Structure formats: C-alpha cells, structure tokens
C-alpha positions as CSV (number, residue, x, y, z in Angstrom):
1,X,156.1,92.0,-9.9
2,X,153.2,92.3,-8.1
3,X,150.3,90.3,-6.9
4,X,148.5,88.7,-3.8
5,X,150.7,86.8,-1.1
6,X,150.1,83.8,-1.6
7,X,148.0,81.9,1.7
8,X,147.9,85.4,3.4
9,X,144.2,86.9,2.8
10,X,144.2,90.5,1.6
11,X,147.7,91.1,1.4
12,X,149.6,91.8,-1.8
13,X,152.9,93.3,-3.3
14,X,154.9,95.2,-5.7
15,X,158.4,94.7,-7.2
16,X,159.5,97.1,-9.7
17,X,163.5,98.0,-11.0
18,X,164.4,100.5,-13.7
19,X,168.1,99.9,-16.0
20,X,168.2,103.9,-15.1
21,X,171.1,106.3,-16.9
22,X,171.6,108.3,-14.4
23,X,172.5,105.5,-12.7
24,X,175.2,104.6,-15.4
25,X,173.0,102.3,-16.6
26,X,172.3,100.4,-12.9
27,X,169.7,98.5,-11.7
28,X,167.6,100.3,-9.3
29,X,164.6,99.8,-7.0
30,X,161.3,101.9,-7.9
31,X,158.9,100.0,-5.8
32,X,158.9,97.7,-2.9
33,X,155.9,97.6,-1.0
34,X,153.2,95.6,0.4
35,X,149.5,96.3,0.7
36,X,147.4,95.1,3.6
37,X,143.4,95.6,3.2
38,X,140.6,96.0,0.6
39,X,139.5,98.5,-1.9
40,X,138.2,100.5,1.1
41,X,140.7,101.3,3.7
42,X,144.4,99.5,3.9
43,X,147.8,100.3,4.8
44,X,150.9,100.3,2.6
45,X,154.6,99.7,3.7
46,X,157.9,100.1,2.3
47,X,159.4,102.2,-0.7
48,X,156.7,104.0,-2.9
49,X,155.0,107.4,-4.1
50,X,154.1,109.5,-1.4
51,X,150.8,110.8,-2.3
52,X,151.3,113.9,-3.4
53,X,150.4,115.9,-6.5
54,X,147.8,114.4,-9.5
55,X,150.2,114.0,-12.2
56,X,153.0,112.1,-10.0
57,X,150.3,109.4,-9.6
58,X,149.5,109.0,-13.2
59,X,152.0,106.4,-14.4
60,X,154.4,106.9,-16.9
61,X,152.7,105.1,-20.0
62,X,149.2,107.3,-19.5
63,X,151.4,110.5,-19.7
64,X,150.4,112.2,-22.7
65,X,153.9,114.2,-23.3
66,X,157.1,112.7,-22.6
67,X,157.7,113.6,-19.1
68,X,156.0,114.9,-16.1
69,X,155.4,118.8,-15.5
70,X,159.2,120.3,-14.3
71,X,156.9,121.7,-11.8
72,X,155.8,118.0,-10.9
73,X,159.3,116.7,-10.5
74,X,160.5,119.5,-8.5
75,X,158.0,120.2,-6.1
76,X,157.0,116.8,-5.1
77,X,158.8,115.0,-2.2
78,X,161.6,112.5,-3.4
79,X,162.0,114.8,-6.4
80,X,165.5,113.2,-6.0
81,X,165.1,110.1,-5.9
82,X,162.5,109.1,-9.0
83,X,159.7,110.5,-6.2
84,X,160.2,108.1,-3.9
85,X,160.9,107.5,0.1
86,X,160.4,104.5,2.7
87,X,157.3,105.0,5.2
88,X,153.6,103.5,5.5
89,X,150.5,105.0,3.9
90,X,147.0,104.8,5.1
91,X,144.4,104.4,2.3
92,X,140.9,105.7,2.7
93,X,138.4,105.0,-0.1
94,X,134.6,104.3,1.0
95,X,131.6,104.0,-0.9
96,X,132.9,103.9,-4.4
97,X,135.8,105.5,-4.4
98,X,134.8,108.7,-5.0
99,X,136.3,110.4,-2.2
100,X,139.7,109.1,-1.2
101,X,142.3,110.3,1.5
102,X,145.9,109.4,2.2
103,X,148.0,109.7,5.1
104,X,151.5,108.9,5.0
105,X,154.6,108.8,7.5
106,X,158.2,108.8,5.8
107,X,161.6,108.6,6.9
108,X,162.0,111.7,4.5
109,X,165.2,111.2,3.1
110,X,164.5,109.7,-0.5
111,X,164.2,105.9,-1.6
112,X,167.5,103.8,-1.7
113,X,169.0,104.2,1.2
114,X,169.8,101.7,4.3
115,X,170.0,104.6,7.1
116,X,168.5,108.0,7.9
117,X,169.1,110.9,10.1
118,X,167.0,111.3,13.3
119,X,164.7,113.8,13.3
120,X,164.0,113.8,9.4
121,X,160.5,112.3,9.0
122,X,158.3,113.5,6.3
123,X,154.2,113.5,6.7
124,X,152.3,113.8,3.4
125,X,148.3,114.0,3.1
126,X,146.9,114.0,0.2
127,X,142.6,114.1,-0.9
128,X,140.5,113.8,-3.9
129,X,136.9,113.8,-4.9
130,X,135.7,112.6,-7.8
131,X,132.1,112.4,-9.9
132,X,130.9,111.7,-12.8
133,X,129.5,115.0,-14.6
134,X,127.4,113.5,-17.8
135,X,127.7,112.8,-21.4
136,X,130.7,110.0,-20.0
137,X,132.7,112.8,-19.1
138,X,134.3,112.6,-15.0
139,X,135.9,115.2,-12.5
140,X,138.0,115.2,-10.3
141,X,139.4,118.1,-7.7
142,X,142.3,117.4,-5.2
143,X,144.5,118.5,-2.8
144,X,148.3,117.7,-1.2
145,X,150.3,118.4,1.8
146,X,153.7,117.5,2.9
147,X,155.8,119.3,5.8
148,X,159.4,117.5,7.1
149,X,161.9,119.2,9.8
150,X,164.9,118.5,8.6
151,X,168.7,118.7,9.9
152,X,170.3,118.8,6.4
153,X,169.1,117.5,2.8
154,X,169.5,118.2,-0.6
155,X,166.8,120.2,-2.1
156,X,168.6,120.8,-4.6
157,X,167.1,124.6,-6.8
158,X,164.5,124.7,-3.6
159,X,167.1,126.5,-1.5
160,X,170.0,128.2,-1.9
161,X,171.2,126.4,1.0
162,X,171.5,123.5,-1.9
163,X,172.5,120.5,-0.4
164,X,172.8,121.2,3.3
165,X,169.6,122.5,4.0
166,X,168.0,122.3,7.3
167,X,165.1,123.9,8.8
168,X,161.2,123.5,8.0
169,X,160.0,122.2,4.8
170,X,156.1,122.6,3.8
171,X,154.2,122.1,0.5
172,X,151.1,122.6,-0.9
173,X,149.2,122.1,-3.7
174,X,145.9,121.8,-5.5
175,X,144.7,120.4,-9.3
176,X,141.6,119.7,-11.0
177,X,141.1,117.1,-14.2
178,X,138.1,116.8,-16.5
179,X,138.2,113.5,-19.0
180,X,136.0,112.8,-21.7
181,X,135.6,110.1,-24.3
182,X,139.0,110.8,-26.0
183,X,139.8,114.1,-24.3
184,X,140.9,115.3,-21.1
185,X,142.3,118.8,-19.4
186,X,143.9,118.8,-16.1
187,X,145.6,121.5,-14.1
188,X,147.8,121.7,-11.1
189,X,149.4,124.4,-9.0
190,X,152.3,123.5,-6.2
191,X,153.9,125.6,-3.8
192,X,157.0,125.0,-1.6
193,X,158.4,126.5,1.5
194,X,161.6,126.2,2.8
195,X,162.7,128.6,5.8
196,X,162.5,131.9,4.0
197,X,162.3,130.8,0.4
198,X,159.5,129.9,-1.6
199,X,159.1,127.8,-4.6
200,X,155.4,127.3,-6.9
201,X,154.5,127.0,-10.5
202,X,151.8,125.2,-12.5
203,X,150.9,123.1,-15.8
204,X,148.1,123.2,-17.8
205,X,147.7,120.2,-20.2
206,X,145.0,119.0,-22.4
207,X,144.9,116.4,-25.0
208,X,142.7,114.6,-27.2
209,X,142.6,111.9,-29.7
210,X,142.5,112.6,-33.3
211,X,142.4,109.1,-34.6
212,X,142.0,105.3,-32.6
213,X,146.1,105.5,-32.2
214,X,146.9,109.0,-32.4
215,X,146.6,111.9,-29.4
216,X,147.5,115.7,-29.8
217,X,148.7,117.0,-26.5
218,X,149.2,121.1,-25.7
219,X,150.7,122.2,-22.3
220,X,151.8,125.5,-20.4
221,X,154.0,125.0,-17.7
222,X,155.9,127.2,-15.2
223,X,158.5,127.2,-12.9
224,X,159.8,129.8,-10.2
225,X,162.3,128.5,-7.9
226,X,165.7,130.5,-5.8
227,X,168.0,129.1,-8.1
228,X,168.8,132.1,-10.6
229,X,169.3,129.1,-13.0
230,X,166.1,128.0,-13.4
231,X,164.3,130.6,-15.7
232,X,160.8,131.6,-14.9
233,X,159.1,131.9,-18.1
234,X,156.8,129.7,-18.7
235,X,157.2,127.1,-21.5
236,X,155.0,125.9,-24.4
237,X,154.6,122.4,-25.1
238,X,153.1,120.7,-28.0
239,X,153.4,116.7,-28.2
240,X,151.9,113.7,-30.2
241,X,151.5,110.2,-29.8
242,X,151.2,106.7,-31.5
243,X,150.2,103.4,-30.6
244,X,150.6,100.1,-32.2
245,X,148.3,97.6,-31.5
246,X,145.2,97.1,-30.0
247,X,144.9,100.0,-28.5
248,X,142.4,102.5,-28.5
249,X,142.9,106.3,-27.2
250,X,139.0,107.2,-27.8
251,X,138.0,104.9,-25.3
252,X,138.2,107.2,-22.5
253,X,139.6,110.1,-20.9
254,X,142.1,110.5,-23.5
255,X,143.8,107.5,-22.5
256,X,144.5,104.2,-24.2
257,X,141.7,101.7,-23.5
258,X,141.8,98.3,-21.9
259,X,142.0,94.6,-23.7
260,X,140.4,91.6,-22.4
261,X,140.1,92.0,-18.4
262,X,143.1,94.3,-17.1
263,X,144.4,97.3,-18.4
264,X,146.9,96.9,-21.5
265,X,150.5,98.6,-21.8
266,X,150.7,100.3,-25.1
267,X,153.5,100.1,-27.5
268,X,153.6,103.7,-28.1
269,X,156.2,106.3,-30.1
270,X,155.7,109.6,-28.6
271,X,157.7,113.2,-29.1
272,X,156.7,117.0,-28.3
273,X,158.8,120.3,-29.3
274,X,158.9,122.8,-26.2
275,X,159.5,126.4,-25.9
276,X,160.5,129.2,-23.8
277,X,161.0,133.0,-24.5
278,X,163.6,134.3,-21.7
279,X,163.8,138.5,-22.6
280,X,162.0,137.9,-25.7
281,X,164.8,135.3,-27.1
282,X,163.6,131.8,-27.8
283,X,165.1,128.5,-26.3
284,X,163.3,125.7,-28.3
285,X,164.0,121.7,-27.9
286,X,162.6,118.4,-29.0
287,X,162.7,115.3,-28.6
288,X,161.5,111.7,-29.5
289,X,160.6,108.5,-27.8
290,X,159.7,105.0,-28.2
291,X,157.9,103.0,-25.5
292,X,157.6,99.4,-25.1
293,X,156.4,97.7,-22.5
294,X,157.0,93.8,-21.7
295,X,154.1,92.6,-19.9
C-alpha cells in the first residue's frame, strides 16, 4: 500500500511485505516508510533500501534476469535482510532529475529489528548523473559509498570473523548504464573493506527485445570474498523473459512499457541458464520462474 497521507500536504507513505520461504513462509515487512517533500527534495524515514548500487535500486519486475547479480546481493548494506535498514535519508534531485544525491543515516543493524546496539550507525551516500544522448537513448553514471563501525555484526562471507565481525566496514562502488528503445547495457563494480579483508566484484548485463513481449539477456558476473567457499571464477548467464498481457518491451530502455498513466506490473515467465568454470570443470544451473503481480 502506498499513497499520500490524507489531509497532510507533501506527506506520503509506503508499506510492503512478502510471504518469504526463507522465513518458513512467514509474512515479513520489507518497506515501511514515510516521505515528506516534493520531487526536488524530500526526507524519507522508516525501513527501506538505502541508496547504494544501481541494480539494487531497480525494482524486481524490471530486472531482465531472475535475480540480481551476486556481487550486488552480497556487498550492499543490509544484505542479510533483503537490503533493508532502519533510518532516514535525504533525497535531492534539483532541476529535471538529471542530478540526484542521496544521503542516509541508519542504525546499521538491518531491517525488522526491534532494538539495536549503540555505535553501529551506518552512513550512506549515492550520486547519479543522467543525460539524453540522442536517438531516444539515455545514459547514467553513479557512485555509492557506505561506512559503519560495528561492535559485532554478521557480515556473512565478507569476513572470516563470520557472525561476530567488529571494526570498520567501508564499501564503495561505481556504475554506468546506457539504454535505448528496446535495449540496455549496464555494469557495476562494488568493493568492501572490512578491517584487513577485502571483497569485490562486478557484473556486466545487456538485454534486447526480440519482439514486443520477448526479451533476451546476457550477463557476466564475478565475486571474490575471503570465504574460500565462494569461487571467484566468473559466472556466465543467459536469460529469457516473456510478457503476458498488453506490455511492450520495445517501449523504452529494454523495460516493459506503460499502460495508461501509471506503469503496469507485468505478468511474466522468466528463466536463465548459468555456467561457471572452476579449475576447468563446469558448474551449470538453470531455473524458471512465473511472476504474477497484483495491483
């Protein structure tokens, strides 16, 4: 649910949850926040995704593959709680939104927590610059930073300390995207320094509409962490998506088009095949997913 708060100018809200198999089918909260301000400047307070990384800011239904790249899912702040954290963020987008700056302050303990530990505050910043480059194409450049000093946190594969990492946690990244009618190419590099241990990786993703309702995607993804169980060899991914209904991949930027005044959430069948070579031995996986959005 989302929309303006009745009787209060410039104030809006959003509440979003999900039935998640990772929580044994329980209904858990994702977004619970309020925005105050207008299109050029606003303040967001609550639980939401901190502005960090290009692909993490893109909604699920616009991702041309089944899942975001592993480097994004692993290195973003709040990776253990669907990328969410609790705090406040200032969003500045002067002019025609060609320039945007996001500055955030969070408790650093990820989402769906009722209490926190003192001193684990997370600060984030993201800057993006976008421009039209002719022939209906758009380009964007972005950079992200995040820092916290934690007294003990579960950072997963980013540290050999595992669930009890304490110290400085600094992350940064850069990204670029070029999109035209029915196609797009984007890439991203992320880096994390946790004490003396470093993790880093990248992805490059391109997709093109082969018909009004069919899209093909190719991606190369790589992730290196201190955890020996995470193989640093690249993954090669090929994906396919078919839309059902009145949507159109060729409308703009390799994404579904618009129905009426608002973007429609498409019903789609999507799948991918991926391969990784570890010491010359291939590891192959495949998956398919049917997505139905009710709106």
